[in-house]
N, C-alpha and C positions, 0 to 999 in steps of 0.2 A: 331738780330742774323744773322750772315753771314754764308753762306754755306762753308764747308771746301774746300780748294783749291785742285785741282787735278793736279797731276804731269804728267799725260798722260801715266802712266804706269799701268792703270787699265785694265779692260777687253777689252777695245777697242784698246789698243796699240798692234801693231804687230800681229793682229789677223790673223791666217792662212786663206787663201782664198781657198775655195774648187774648184778644177778644175772640169769643167763639164765633166762627164764621160758618154760615150755612153754605155748604158746597156739596157737589156731587162726588160720588165715588168713581175714580178713574181706574180703569184696568188697562193693561197693555195687551194689544193683539199679538199673538205669537204664531198662529197657524196660517199657512199659505192660503187656504180656501177663504178665510176671512178677508185677507188682503185683496184677493181676486174679486170677491163680491163688492167690496168698497170701490175697487177700480172701475167696475161697470156701472156705478151709480152716479150721483151728482159730483161735479168737479168745479173748482174755482181756482184759477191761476192768480198768483200775486207776484209782486216783485221779488220776493225771497223764497217762495216755495209754492207747491201745488197742494191744494186741499181736496181730498176725496172724502165724501160723506154719504152715508146711507142710513135709512131708518130700519132698524130691526123690528120685526113684528112679533115680539115676544113679551110685551108688557113688562119689561125689565126697567129698573131705575138706574142701572149701571151704564156709564158712558165708557166705551172702549176706544182706545187710541193706539195707533201704530205709527212707526217711523220708518222711512225708506231712504237710503242714500246709495245710489248705484256707483259703479266704478267710474262713471263719467265725472263724478265729483272730484276724484283724485285717489291718492293712496289711502291706506287704512287710517292714517292719522287725520287726514282731511275728512274722510267719511265719518269717523267717530266724532270729530268736532262739530260737524254739521248736525248729527243726530243729538248730541248734547244740547246744542242751541235750540233745536226743535222741541226737545223734551222740556226745557225751561219755559219756552213760549207756551206750550200746552199746559203746563202746571199753572202758569200765571193766568191764562185766559179761559181755558176749557173748564176749569173747576167751577167757574161762575157763569159762563155764557153758553155752555153746551146744553143740548137737550137730552133728557134721559131716554135711554133706549136707542141711541144712535152710535154708529161706529164712525170714527174719523181716522184718516191716514194722512200724515204730512210727508210729502215727498220733497226731498232737497233738490234745489236747482244748482247746476254747475256754475261756479263763479259768483253766485249770489247769496246763498244761505250762509256761507262762512264769512263773507265780507260785509254783508249788510248790517247797518246799525241795529242794535237790539230793539230800540224803541220802535223802529220802523217794522221790524218783524212782529212785534206785538200789535201794531196797527193793522198790519197785513192780515193777521189771523182774525181780528175783530171784524174787519170788512168782509173777509171771505165767509165767515160764519153768517153774517147778515145776508149775504148774497145766496148762500146755499139754502138757508132756511126761508127765504122769500118764496112765496107761492108762485109756481110756474104754471102757465096754462097747459 
């Protein structure tokens, strides 16, 4: 029995080559004290979520990000959906626009995070980052 001939149009043909992108290393916040420190720092509300951000003074190049969805969002299914959407927004924007040595927490808003258009969520995070990093007197 001979193997079937391949025409070169399988999975290997014309495979897109990923270009190496320069991006920061994102870590997930897991400890309550880190969330509390971020909550007491800078904040910027948007249409889809609240962004909390703080500069760590540890000369690290790592960007840490956390996600919060309280029971105000809804049941477990709704909270998990909100966090999934926020994680994707963070992956898309923070990897290139975040500052090294900062902690960011994205807090879901009831009725907004799960229903808002994804493109608007991306715009919200971009604008919120600009506002948080703007020098304040």
